[in-house]
N, C-alpha and C positions, 0 to 999 in steps of 0.2 A: 018588918024584918026584925029578926032576933039575932043579937050578936053574943056569942059566947067565946071567951078566951081569945079575943082578938089581939091581945098584947103578948101572947105566948110567943116564944122564939119560933120563927119560921111561919108565923101566921100574920105577918104585918103586910099591909098593902099601902103603897104610895099612889095616890090618885091626884092628877092635876087637871084642872078645868077652869075655863073662864065663864062657864054657864052657871048662873045662880041656881037654876033648877036642880042641877046635879049636886052641887055643894049642899043645897038644902036637904036633899035626900040623905046624904052622907051624915050631915049633922044630926039627923034623927037617931042614928045608931052609934055615933061616936062623938065624944067631946073633944077629940083631937084635931079639930078643924083649924087650919091656919090660913088666913087670907093674906096674900102677898100683894103689896102695893107696887105700882110701876116705879121705875127709877125717876128721880127728878132730872131736870134738864142738864144740870152740871155733871151729875154722875153719868148720864147718857153720853154727854160730850166726852168725858174722860174715857169711858169704855170704848167708844168709837175710835178715839185717838190711839188707845192702847192696842186695839185690834188691828188698826191700819198701820201704825208707825212704831209699835211697841218694840220691835226688834232693833230699832235705832237707839234705844235708851242706853246710856252709859252704865248706869247702875240702877238697882231696884228702887232706890229712894228718890229718884228724879221725878219731877212733875211729868205725868204721862202726856201732857199737851205740848211739851217743849219741842219734840221732833216734828210736829205738824208745821208745814210751811205757812208763813203768815197769810199768803194769798188764798189758802184753803180754809182758814179759820171761820170766816163768815158763812161760807156754804156748808162747811162741816157742821157747824152749830145748827144750821137750818135742817140738814139731813137728820141730825140727832133728834131735833124737835119733831120731825115728821114720823119718827119711829115710836113716838108716844110713850117712851119709858119702858118699852118691851125689850128685854135683853136679847131674846131670840131674833127679833127684827134687827137689832144693832149688830149681832154676830153675822147674820146673813149679808147685810149691807156692807159691813166691814170686809167680809170675804170677797164680795164683788169688787169693792174698791181696790183691794190688794191686787186682784187679777188684772183689772183695768190699768192700774198704775204700772204693773210689770210689763204689760203690753206697750204702754206709752213709752216707758224707759227703753225697752228693746227697740221700738221704732226710732226713737231719737238717736240711739246708738247706731242703728243702721244708716240713718240719714247722715249722721256725722261722718261715716266712712265713705260716703259717695264721692266727695271731692278728692279723696286719695286714690281712687281706682285708677289703675294704669291706663285703662282705655280712654280716659279723659285727657291724658297727656299727649 
């Protein structure tokens, strides 16, 4: 493959891959190869907390792990570890946790209303 003027405006391509074979072919024609490392466990945990509980932060300078309930921290760290530092995995899992949390909160709200129904009186 011969590359000409790949840095000209309008001729740039961003390619992402986890396959070494693909990145090897690209490195043959471009020296602009950047290998991204997975997040560490602490950063993974912080991202998961932010995605799941970030809307509860009082201000942007707060520790993102503060809103996480204490009884969720051990399992949350385990979930973050299972995502192996891959941000997309953390985003997907965080989104699923938000949906499930909303369902659980709605269910608890509904259950809390049951004793006040007039038909019980």
